[in-house]
C-alpha positions in Angstrom: 77.8 105.9 87.6 77.6 101.8 88.8 80.6 100.3 88.1 80.1 97.5 86.1 83.0 95.8 86.7 81.4 94.4 90.0 79.7 91.9 88.0 83.1 90.6 86.6 83.4 86.9 87.0 86.3 85.6 88.9 86.8 83.4 86.1 87.6 82.8 82.2 86.5 84.4 80.2 87.2 88.0 81.3 84.4 89.8 80.0 81.3 91.6 81.1 77.8 90.4 79.8 77.2 93.7 78.5 80.2 94.0 76.1 80.4 90.5 74.7 78.7 90.5 71.7 80.3 93.6 70.0 83.5 91.8 71.2 82.6 88.7 69.8 81.3 90.1 66.6 84.5 92.0 66.1 86.9 89.4 66.9 85.1 87.0 63.9 86.8 89.5 61.6 89.9 91.2 63.5 93.2 90.1 62.1 94.9 87.8 65.1 97.2 90.6 66.2 94.2 92.8 66.8 91.8 90.0 68.6 90.6 91.6 71.9 91.8 88.8 74.7 89.3 88.0 76.9 90.8 85.4 78.4 93.1 87.7 80.2 91.8 89.4 83.1 92.4 93.3 82.7 93.2 96.4 84.2 90.4 98.6 82.5 91.5 101.5 85.4 94.4 101.6 88.2 94.8 103.5 91.3 92.6 104.8 94.1 90.8 107.8 92.1 89.9 109.4 95.8 93.6 109.5 96.8 95.4 110.0 93.4 96.4 113.5 92.2 97.9 112.4 89.1 95.6 110.7 86.5 97.4 108.9 83.2 95.4 108.1 80.0 96.0 105.2 78.1 94.6 103.6 74.8 94.5 99.7 76.2 96.0 97.1 78.2 99.1 95.4 75.8 99.0 91.7 75.6 102.7 90.0 75.5 102.6 86.1 75.8 105.7 84.6 76.2 107.1 82.3 73.0 105.8 78.6 73.2 102.8 79.5 75.5 99.2 80.1 74.7 97.6 83.5 75.6 94.8 81.2 77.4 97.1 80.7 80.1 97.1 83.0 83.4 101.2 82.5 83.5 101.6 85.1 86.3 99.0 84.0 88.5 100.5 80.5 88.7 103.5 82.5 90.0 102.1 85.4 91.9 99.8 83.8 94.4 98.2 87.1 95.2 98.2 88.8 91.9 94.6 87.5 90.6 93.0 89.1 94.1 94.6 92.6 93.4 93.2 92.6 90.0 89.6 92.0 91.3 90.2 94.4 94.0 91.3 96.9 91.8 88.4 97.1 89.5 86.0 97.0 92.4 88.1 100.0 93.7 88.5 98.3 97.0 91.1 99.7 99.3 95.0 98.2 99.1 98.2 98.8 100.3 99.6 99.0 96.7 96.7 100.9 94.7 99.0 100.9 91.5 99.4 97.4 91.8 101.7 96.9 89.1 104.3 99.2 91.4 104.1 96.3 94.0 107.7 95.4 94.3 106.5 91.8 94.9 105.3 91.3 91.1 109.0 92.8 89.9 109.2 89.9 87.3 105.6 90.5 85.7 105.2 92.4 82.6 103.2 95.3 84.1 105.8 95.2 86.6 108.6 96.3 84.3 106.3 98.7 81.7 105.6 101.1 85.0 108.9 100.9 86.2 110.5 101.6 83.1 107.6 104.8 82.6 108.7 106.1 86.4 112.3 105.6 86.2 113.3 108.9 86.8 111.0 109.3 90.0 112.5 105.8 91.6 115.7 105.6 93.4 114.6 103.2 96.5 111.8 100.9 97.5 109.9 103.6 99.3 109.2 105.3 96.1 107.2 102.8 95.0 104.6 103.4 97.8 104.8 107.1 97.5 104.2 106.9 93.8 101.2 104.1 94.0 99.2 106.5 96.3 99.8 109.4 93.9 98.6 108.4 90.8 96.0 106.5 88.7 95.5 105.5 85.0 92.6 104.6 82.7 92.7 103.0 79.4 90.5 104.1 76.8 89.2 100.8 75.6 89.5 98.3 78.5 90.7 95.3 77.5 93.7 93.4 76.2 95.1 93.0 72.7 98.4 92.7 71.1 97.9 95.5 68.9 94.8 98.3 69.3 92.0 97.5 66.6 88.9 100.1 66.8 85.7 98.5 67.1 84.0 101.8 65.3 81.3 101.8 68.7 81.8 102.3 72.4 81.1 99.4 74.7 79.5 99.8 77.6 82.0 99.6 79.9 84.0 102.3 78.2 81.2 104.5 79.4 82.6 103.9 83.1 86.1 104.7 82.2 85.0 107.8 80.6 83.1 108.8 84.2 86.0 108.1 86.1 87.7 110.9 84.1 84.8 113.4 84.2 84.6 113.0 87.8 88.3 113.1 88.7 89.0 116.6 86.6 86.1 118.5 88.3 88.2 118.1 91.3 91.2 120.9 92.1 94.7 120.4 92.3 94.4 117.4 90.2 96.5 116.7 86.6 95.9 114.8 84.0 98.6 113.9 81.4 97.5 112.3 78.2 99.7 109.4 77.4 98.2 107.9 74.5 95.3 108.4 72.0 94.6 111.5 72.6 92.6 112.6 69.7 90.1 109.2 71.2 90.4 110.7 74.3 89.4 114.6 73.4 86.4 113.1 71.2 85.2 110.5 74.6 85.5 113.6 77.1 85.9 116.9 75.2 86.0 118.2 79.1 89.3 117.4 79.0 89.8 120.8 77.1 88.5 122.9 79.5 90.4 121.2 82.3 93.6 121.3 80.9 96.1 118.4 80.5 99.9 117.8 79.7 101.0 116.3 76.3 104.2 114.0 76.1 106.5 114.4 73.2 106.5 110.7 72.5 103.3 108.8 72.5 104.7 105.6 71.4 107.1 105.8 74.0 105.2 107.9 76.7 108.1 107.5 79.7 107.5 110.5 82.5 110.9 111.7 82.3 112.1 115.6 81.9 112.8 114.8 78.4 110.0 113.5 77.3 107.4 116.5 78.7 107.0 119.5 76.0 107.6 122.1 78.2 110.1 121.7 81.8 107.0 124.0 83.9 104.6 120.9 83.1 107.4 118.5 84.4 108.1 120.2 87.4 104.6 120.7 87.9 104.3 116.7 87.8 107.1 116.4 90.1 105.8 118.6 92.3 102.3 116.7 92.8 104.4 113.3 92.5 106.4 114.5 95.5 103.8 116.0 97.7 
């Protein structure tokens, strides 16, 4: 399937033409907290899907704006000059040293780095672990754009179809693991093949940390760690 994100422009608004009308219509009626923020470049998926052994399924990228600042400002790009290129390289599936770039220690003060380090906190003991993990995992968002809170738009936008394709392609290959971190109902409706392929659930989807206590079965955690350390 053709990657629609190759058409994304490198300036605001960061939205695909094929998605624009539906999202504009949704934003006209949505509460402020649920409006889709297209002035913030997004990560509809992240990681090297040809190399990764573990796929994490999420709902949509969050959007936490520091107090007193506007959501249209690219705060982190002002601090980290290479970050925007990593966003763009990622959605174009280009080779990167840190394909799961939110685990690049250079970005240690960003919200994305802090979030994912917390998810992997049990598995990071030294700087080398960031590089190891970044090549073993990938992630796909059910809905590809930012919002402070997720609000369903009750239809599938064009770019979501590519995200679903990535998941379907991933689970075709043997020896791979899928972990449903959030939005199980939505994911199983969009990709029913997940039921046949098998996936792991976490105890808490509100705090989907990848720790032993948050896996429903010890053997599931052991399988996850085995692939992470392989």
